BADO-542100 format. One record per residue (C-alpha): residue number from 1; residue in three letters; x, y, z; chain. Coordinates in Angstrom, 1 decimal. Layout:
<recs>
- num,residu,c1,c2,c3,chaine
- NUM,ALA,X,Y,Z,A
...
</recs>
This chain:
<recs>
- num,residu,c1,c2,c3,chaine
- 1,MET,-22.8,-15.1,-1.3,A
- 2,ASP,-25.5,-13.0,0.1,A
- 3,VAL,-24.4,-10.8,4.1,A
- 4,TYR,-26.5,-9.4,5.6,A
- 5,LEU,-24.8,-6.4,7.8,A
- 6,ILE,-27.7,-5.7,10.2,A
- 7,ARG,-26.6,-3.0,12.8,A
- 8,HIS,-28.4,-3.3,16.8,A
- 9,SER,-31.7,-1.8,18.2,A
- 10,ALA,-31.4,1.6,20.5,A
- 11,VAL,-29.8,1.3,23.4,A
- 12,ALA,-30.3,2.6,26.7,A
- 13,VAL,-27.7,5.6,27.2,A
- 14,GLU,-28.9,9.3,27.4,A
- 15,LYS,-28.5,10.9,24.7,A
- 16,GLY,-25.2,12.7,23.8,A
- 17,ILE,-23.3,10.4,26.1,A
- 18,CYS,-20.3,8.5,24.2,A
- 19,TYR,-20.5,4.6,24.7,A
- 20,GLY,-18.2,2.8,21.2,A
- 21,ARG,-16.9,-0.3,23.0,A
- 22,SER,-19.2,0.2,26.5,A
- 23,ASP,-21.3,-3.2,27.0,A
- 24,VAL,-24.3,-1.0,27.9,A
- 25,ASP,-28.4,-2.2,27.8,A
- 26,LEU,-31.3,-2.4,25.1,A
- 27,LYS,-34.3,-0.1,25.7,A
- 28,GLU,-37.7,-1.0,26.8,A
- 29,SER,-38.2,-0.4,23.3,A
- 30,CYS,-35.8,-3.6,21.8,A
- 31,GLY,-38.8,-6.2,21.5,A
- 32,LEU,-40.7,-3.9,18.8,A
- 33,GLU,-37.4,-2.9,17.1,A
- 34,PHE,-35.9,-6.4,16.9,A
- 35,GLU,-39.4,-7.4,14.9,A
- 36,LEU,-38.9,-4.6,12.6,A
- 37,VAL,-35.6,-5.8,11.7,A
- 38,LYS,-36.6,-9.6,11.7,A
- 39,LYS,-39.4,-8.0,9.3,A
- 40,LYS,-36.5,-6.9,6.5,A
- 41,VAL,-34.6,-10.1,6.7,A
- 42,LYS,-38.2,-12.2,6.4,A
- 43,GLY,-38.4,-15.6,4.6,A
- 44,ILE,-34.6,-15.7,4.4,A
- 45,THR,-32.5,-18.0,6.9,A
- 46,ALA,-29.0,-17.1,8.0,A
- 47,ASP,-26.0,-20.6,7.1,A
- 48,GLN,-23.6,-18.5,9.7,A
- 49,VAL,-24.2,-15.5,12.3,A
- 50,PHE,-21.5,-13.6,13.4,A
- 51,SER,-22.1,-11.3,16.2,A
- 52,SER,-19.8,-8.9,18.1,A
- 53,PRO,-19.6,-9.6,21.7,A
- 54,ALA,-21.9,-6.2,23.0,A
- 55,VAL,-25.3,-7.7,24.3,A
- 56,ARG,-26.9,-4.7,22.2,A
- 57,CYS,-25.5,-6.8,18.8,A
- 58,THR,-26.1,-10.6,20.7,A
- 59,GLN,-29.2,-10.5,21.8,A
- 60,LEU,-30.4,-9.4,18.9,A
- 61,ALA,-28.3,-11.9,16.8,A
- 62,HIS,-29.9,-14.3,19.0,A
- 63,TYR,-33.4,-13.8,18.3,A
- 64,LEU,-32.2,-13.5,14.2,A
- 65,ALA,-30.3,-16.9,14.4,A
- 66,GLY,-33.2,-19.9,14.2,A
- 67,SER,-31.1,-22.5,14.3,A
- 68,SER,-28.0,-20.9,13.4,A
- 69,LYS,-25.4,-20.8,15.9,A
- 70,VAL,-24.2,-17.1,16.5,A
- 71,ILE,-20.3,-16.7,16.9,A
- 72,PRO,-19.2,-13.7,19.3,A
- 73,ASP,-16.2,-11.4,17.5,A
- 74,GLU,-13.8,-9.1,19.6,A
- 75,ARG,-13.4,-7.5,16.1,A
- 76,LEU,-16.9,-6.7,15.6,A
- 77,TRP,-17.4,-4.4,18.7,A
- 78,GLU,-17.2,-0.6,18.0,A
- 79,LEU,-14.5,1.7,18.3,A
- 80,ASN,-12.8,2.4,21.5,A
- 81,PHE,-13.7,5.9,23.0,A
- 82,GLY,-10.6,4.5,25.5,A
- 83,GLU,-10.9,7.4,28.5,A
- 84,TRP,-14.0,9.1,27.0,A
- 85,GLU,-16.5,6.0,27.1,A
- 86,LEU,-19.7,7.0,28.8,A
- 87,LYS,-18.5,10.7,29.6,A
- 88,ALA,-21.2,12.8,27.8,A
- 89,TRP,-19.5,14.5,24.2,A
- 90,ASN,-20.0,18.3,25.3,A
- 91,GLU,-17.8,17.5,29.1,A
- 92,LEU,-14.8,15.8,27.3,A
- 93,PRO,-11.4,18.1,27.0,A
- 94,GLY,-12.3,20.9,23.7,A
- 95,GLU,-8.6,20.5,22.7,A
- 96,GLN,-8.0,16.4,23.0,A
- 97,LEU,-11.2,16.5,20.9,A
- 98,ARG,-11.0,18.7,18.3,A
- 99,ASN,-7.8,17.0,18.1,A
- 100,TRP,-9.8,13.8,17.4,A
- 101,THR,-12.4,14.7,15.2,A
- 102,GLU,-9.9,16.8,12.6,A
- 103,ASN,-7.5,13.2,13.0,A
- 104,TYR,-10.1,10.2,13.7,A
- 105,ILE,-8.2,8.3,11.0,A
- 106,THR,-5.4,7.9,12.2,A
- 107,GLY,-5.5,9.9,15.9,A
- 108,ALA,-7.5,7.9,18.8,A
- 109,PRO,-9.4,9.0,22.1,A
- 110,PRO,-7.1,8.9,25.1,A
- 111,ALA,-6.3,5.1,25.8,A
- 112,GLY,-9.0,4.6,23.5,A
- 113,GLU,-8.1,3.0,19.0,A
- 114,SER,-8.0,5.3,15.8,A
- 115,TYR,-11.0,5.0,12.6,A
- 116,SER,-7.8,2.9,11.1,A
- 117,ALA,-7.2,0.7,13.9,A
- 118,LEU,-10.7,-0.8,13.6,A
- 119,PHE,-10.4,-0.9,10.0,A
- 120,THR,-7.8,-2.8,10.1,A
- 121,ARG,-9.4,-5.3,12.6,A
- 122,THR,-13.1,-5.2,10.5,A
- 123,LYS,-10.5,-6.1,7.6,A
- 124,GLU,-9.0,-8.9,9.2,A
- 125,PHE,-12.3,-10.6,10.5,A
- 126,TRP,-13.4,-10.4,6.7,A
- 127,GLU,-11.2,-11.9,5.4,A
- 128,GLU,-10.7,-14.8,7.9,A
- 129,ASN,-14.2,-15.4,8.0,A
- 130,ILE,-16.2,-13.9,4.6,A
- 131,ALA,-13.6,-13.9,1.9,A
- 132,THR,-12.9,-17.5,2.4,A
- 133,SER,-16.5,-18.7,3.2,A
- 134,ASP,-18.8,-21.1,1.1,A
- 135,LYS,-22.0,-20.2,3.4,A
- 136,PRO,-24.5,-18.8,0.8,A
- 137,VAL,-26.1,-16.5,3.2,A
- 138,ILE,-24.5,-14.6,6.2,A
- 139,PHE,-25.6,-12.6,8.9,A
- 140,ILE,-23.5,-10.0,10.5,A
- 141,ILE,-25.0,-8.3,13.6,A
- 142,THR,-22.4,-4.8,14.5,A
- 143,HIS,-22.0,-1.3,15.8,A
- 144,GLY,-22.4,0.8,13.0,A
- 145,GLY,-18.5,2.1,12.6,A
- 146,ILE,-18.2,-1.4,11.8,A
- 147,ILE,-20.6,-1.7,8.9,A
- 148,ARG,-18.7,1.1,7.9,A
- 149,SER,-15.5,0.1,7.9,A
- 150,ILE,-17.0,-3.5,5.8,A
- 151,LEU,-18.5,-1.4,3.4,A
- 152,SER,-15.4,1.0,2.9,A
- 153,TYR,-13.1,-1.7,2.9,A
- 154,ILE,-15.3,-4.3,-0.2,A
- 155,LEU,-16.7,-1.1,-2.1,A
- 156,GLU,-12.8,0.5,-2.2,A
- 157,ILE,-14.1,4.1,-0.8,A
- 158,PRO,-11.5,5.9,1.3,A
- 159,LEU,-12.4,5.4,5.2,A
- 160,HIS,-12.8,9.5,5.4,A
- 161,LYS,-15.5,9.2,2.8,A
- 162,SER,-17.2,5.9,5.0,A
- 163,PHE,-19.3,8.5,7.3,A
- 164,SER,-21.4,9.7,3.7,A
- 165,LEU,-23.0,6.2,4.5,A
- 166,GLN,-25.6,6.6,6.6,A
- 167,VAL,-26.3,3.3,9.0,A
- 168,ASP,-29.3,4.0,11.2,A
- 169,LEU,-30.4,1.8,13.9,A
- 170,CYS,-31.8,-1.3,13.0,A
- 171,SER,-30.4,-1.1,9.7,A
- 172,VAL,-30.2,-3.8,6.8,A
- 173,SER,-27.4,-3.5,4.0,A
- 174,LYS,-27.3,-6.5,2.0,A
- 175,VAL,-23.6,-7.5,0.3,A
- 176,VAL,-23.7,-9.6,-2.6,A
- 177,LEU,-20.4,-11.3,-3.4,A
- 178,ALA,-20.5,-12.5,-6.7,A
- 179,GLY,-17.4,-14.2,-8.9,A
- 180,GLY,-14.8,-11.1,-7.8,A
- 181,PHE,-17.8,-8.4,-7.7,A
- 182,SER,-19.7,-6.7,-4.7,A
- 183,SER,-23.0,-4.7,-4.6,A
- 184,ILE,-24.5,-3.8,-2.5,A
- 185,GLY,-28.5,-2.8,-1.9,A
- 186,PHE,-30.3,-1.7,1.4,A
- 187,VAL,-32.9,-3.8,3.0,A
- 188,ASN,-36.0,-1.4,3.8,A
- 189,ARG,-39.5,-3.5,4.0,A
</recs>
């Protein structure tokens, strides 16, 4: 089975703004970025397409899906930053931000979620929809945090090391699952 982990394109949010769970629009250049992603998966037809419910993901998912149905899944949302959503990072309370950055795995922003909580819901999604699937090719259009979490799970990388994995906007990571073995490759065409 080939699973393509696809990150959404650039969003219409000023640089330096926290927007994890917020449903923000895409930049006007999204059409060009959609074409870039489509080129990376050229000749590949997805048998199943999952997407975060965020508009920045569902638009790309529908663009790539062809005749496949897009299946939104709440567990594929980005990290919920709670009270920090749509606020400038440099305007967040220093003590709260420092506490979170020093303990983001199990700590959470006010009214938000921890990275371990995101990991748990991502793992549940994977075990329910991917590990038991008989589909040969699956696309998952989602966010950087979710992609790092999936890679951490299947490659058994500790969560605190997952941010060493570079997951750019419009990136495509191919995971090959065969006979209990997992490998990963990055698609750059």
